[in-house]
SEKELUM-664998 format. One line per field, with one value per residue (C-alpha): x, z, y; residue in three letters. Coordinates in steps of 0.001 Angstrom, whole numbers, plus 524288, in hexadecimal, padded with zeros to 5 digits. Example, Ala and Ser with C-alpha at 12.3 -4.5 7.8 and 13.67 -1.06 7.14 Angstrom:
2
X [8300C:83566]
Z [81E78:81BE4]
Y [7EE6C:7FBDC]
code [ALA:SER]
This chain:
185
X [7BD68:7B42E:7B405:7C2EB:7C221:7B7AA:7BFF6:7CC1A:7C428:7BE3A:7CBB9:7D0D7:7C554:7C72E:7D5FC:7D302:7C8F3:7D2B1:7DD1F:7D41A:7D149:7DFB2:7E2EE:7E17C:7ED66:7F670:8032B:80D4C:818A6:82371:82D3A:824F4:8216B:82E76:83319:83302:82A62:826AA:81BAD:80D7B:80496:80AA1:7FE8C:7F15B:7E328:7DD48:7EAAC:7EC35:7F942:7FFED:809EF:814D4:81BC1:82554:821A6:826C7:81D0B:81F29:816E2:815C0:8106F:80FF1:812D5:82029:8265A:82720:83623:838C3:83F73:83F28:8327E:834A3:82C25:82A2D:82CF2:822B8:81BC4:80EDB:8066A:7FC35:7F1A1:7ED19:7E30B:7E2BE:7D564:7DBC6:7E9D8:7E985:7DF61:7E04E:7DE76:7E7BC:7E975:7F5D1:7FAA2:806DD:80F11:81A26:82572:82166:81E93:81045:80529:80840:7FF7B:8013E:7F865:7EE0B:7E917:7E107:7E3F8:7DE8C:7EA39:7EC2F:7F7DD:7FCF8:8048C:80DB6:80A58:80F7E:81AAD:81C94:81AF3:80E70:80D5D:8015E:7FA32:7F12F:7E8D6:7E056:7DEB1:7E0D5:7E3C5:7EFEF:7F290:7FFC0:80497:7F654:7E951:7E220:7DCD9:7E4C5:7E443:7F02B:7F4B9:800F2:80812:8115E:817B2:81828:82160:81D19:8277D:81D63:80E9F:80EA6:81967:81C07:8244F:81DA6:8203F:8167F:81419:807D6:8045B:7FADE:7F174:7ED24:7E076:7E6FE:7F595:8008C:8019D:80AA6:811BA:81527:81E85:81CE0:824CB:822E1:81E89:811A3:80C87:801C2:7F80B]
Z [83BE7:8323E:829D7:82877:8243E:81A2B:814C5:813F4:80D1E:803C4:8002F:7FDE0:7F572:7ED7B:7EB73:7E7AE:7DD7A:7D838:7D755:7CF6D:7C65A:7C4CE:7C12C:7B2E2:7B3C7:7BB54:7B48A:7BA78:7B168:7BC1D:7B24F:7B070:7BEFA:7C352:7B759:7B70E:7AC9F:7A891:7A048:7A3E1:7AE21:7BB80:7C3CC:7BEC6:7C358:7C6CF:7CB8B:7D5AE:7DCBB:7E630:7F00C:7F685:8009F:80BBD:81724:823EC:82EAB:83B43:8457C:84413:84C48:8405B:83213:833DC:83D90:83438:83359:84189:84AF9:85474:8504D:84705:83D4A:8362E:8282F:820A6:813B0:80D1F:80156:7FBC1:7F138:7EAB5:7E076:7D96B:7D3AC:7CC7C:7CA6D:7D70E:7E04B:7E627:7F1FD:7F84D:80314:8096D:813BB:81B98:82338:82C12:832F6:840C9:8444D:84788:83D62:82F7E:8299E:830CA:82916:81E08:817FD:80CFD:806F7:7FCF7:7F430:7EC1D:7E2F2:7DAF0:7CE9A:7CA01:7BB8A:7B347:7BCEF:7C4CA:7D1D2:7D99C:7E75A:7EF37:7FBC4:802C1:80EC4:814FF:82052:8246B:82F6C:83772:83D55:842D2:84BA0:85007:84A59:84601:83AD0:8345A:82AF2:82299:81888:8102B:8044C:7FA9E:7ED35:7E2A8:7D743:7CC09:7C487:7BA71:7BA19:7C25B:7CCAA:7D641:7E248:7ED50:7FA8F:80414:8125C:81A90:827E3:82F7B:83A33:841A6:84992:856EB:856B7:85269:84431:83AD0:82E01:822E0:81796:80C53:7FF9E:7F56D:7E812:7E1B8:7D6DE:7CE51:7C60A]
Y [7F16C:7EA8E:7F6FB:7F5DF:7E7BA:7EAEF:7F5ED:7ED28:7E24D:7EBBE:7F118:7E371:7E036:7ECC8:7E961:7DBA2:7DFF6:7EA07:7DFBD:7D712:7E225:7E58D:7D7AF:7DA85:7E3CB:7DA2A:7D8AE:7CEE5:7D0D7:7D251:7D747:7E35E:7E494:7E9A8:7F0A1:7FF90:8052A:812F0:80D4C:80C74:812B8:81069:812A2:80E02:80E07:80107:7FCCD:7F1B2:7F12E:7E813:7EDA1:7E61C:7EE07:7EEFC:7F7D5:7FE0F:800BA:80822:80F81:81DEC:828F2:83207:831C0:83879:82E91:82295:82361:827A6:81EB5:817AB:810C6:8051A:7FF4A:7F20D:7EDCE:7E66A:7E589:7E34D:7E249:7EB6F:7EBFB:7F842:7FB99:808D8:80C9E:81830:81BEB:82356:81D3E:80FB5:806F4:7FDD6:7F408:7EE9A:7E553:7E7C6:7DE40:7E292:7DAF4:7DD60:7CF1F:7D0C6:7D017:7CB94:7D65D:7E2F0:7EBE0:7EBB7:7F863:7FE64:80B98:8154F:8191A:82574:82518:82FDF:82B1C:835BF:83709:82BCF:8297D:81D2E:8243F:8252F:82AA9:825E7:827EF:81E94:81D66:812E4:809D9:7FC01:7F277:7F15B:7E3B3:7E717:7ED99:7EE31:7E9B6:7F644:7FE20:808E2:81435:81832:82208:82227:826A4:81FE2:81FFE:815B0:81444:80B11:80405:80092:7FFF1:7F33A:7F4F5:7FFF8:802C5:80A1D:8100A:815E4:818FB:81908:81E00:8152E:81954:80CF4:80CF1:80B7A:809D1:81344:81836:81149:813DE:80AF4:80CBD:80349:8014B:7F6C1:7F221:7F4B5:7EBF0:7F1E8:7EA3C]
code [MET:LYS:LEU:GLY:LYS:ILE:VAL:MET:ILE:ALA:GLY:ALA:MET:ILE:LEU:ALA:THR:SER:ALA:ALA:GLN:ALA:GLU:ARG:ASP:TRP:SER:TRP:ASN:TRP:ASN:ASP:ARG:PHE:ALA:TYR:SER:THR:GLU:GLY:GLU:LYS:TYR:ARG:SER:GLN:GLU:PHE:THR:ILE:ASP:LEU:PHE:GLY:SER:TYR:ARG:ARG:GLY:SER:SER:ASN:VAL:GLY:ASP:PHE:PHE:ASP:GLU:PRO:GLU:GLY:GLY:VAL:TRP:GLY:GLY:GLY:VAL:GLY:LEU:ASN:TYR:PHE:PHE:THR:ARG:MET:VAL:GLY:ILE:GLY:THR:ASP:VAL:SER:MET:HIS:ALA:ASP:GLY:ARG:GLN:PHE:ILE:ASP:ASN:THR:SER:ALA:SER:LEU:ILE:LEU:ARG:PHE:PRO:ILE:GLY:ALA:SER:ALA:VAL:ALA:PRO:TYR:VAL:PHE:ALA:GLY:GLY:GLY:ARG:ASN:PHE:ASP:PRO:SER:ASP:GLU:TRP:GLU:ALA:HIS:ALA:GLY:ALA:GLY:ILE:GLU:PHE:ARG:LEU:ASN:PRO:HIS:THR:GLY:LEU:PHE:ALA:ASP:GLY:ARG:TYR:ILE:TRP:PRO:ASP:GLY:SER:GLY:ASP:MET:SER:ILE:ILE:ARG:THR:GLY:LEU:ARG:PHE:ALA:PHE]
């Protein structure tokens, strides 16, 4: 239990340090943030990103039953922070909240991310794996793995969608689908 807390604190410190280093590249011209551009390198090394996302979570007994009925899920959202050491390798952390009326924060997690930008295009598939802490529906540690795809409108703004499968310590498995905006600095 103490080891898990130490890992989460270390991850937060690495992301905070990375964010401070990335501050020199921050550009807040909102007119350029949402304009499509074919100019410039879309995915950079030493890149800090902030994710804002909506999500859908439900229990799963295997990866293939996410869309099966009759089990229902809950809608939610969250925020994430990522730092890419190279164009392809990064770390990330995120916090999810779901509208199930229990805990405000349902999950916090940290991941190793491998992304694969396709040439000079705006598309980059990615995979990730890591662990974290579930607070709802039960209080326990978890491991997860997932995959997604990102499309960059310009070097600073992207749209993403991903899915992850979660293996909690004691309760049943879960799946989460997320989609949102990614702001790069």
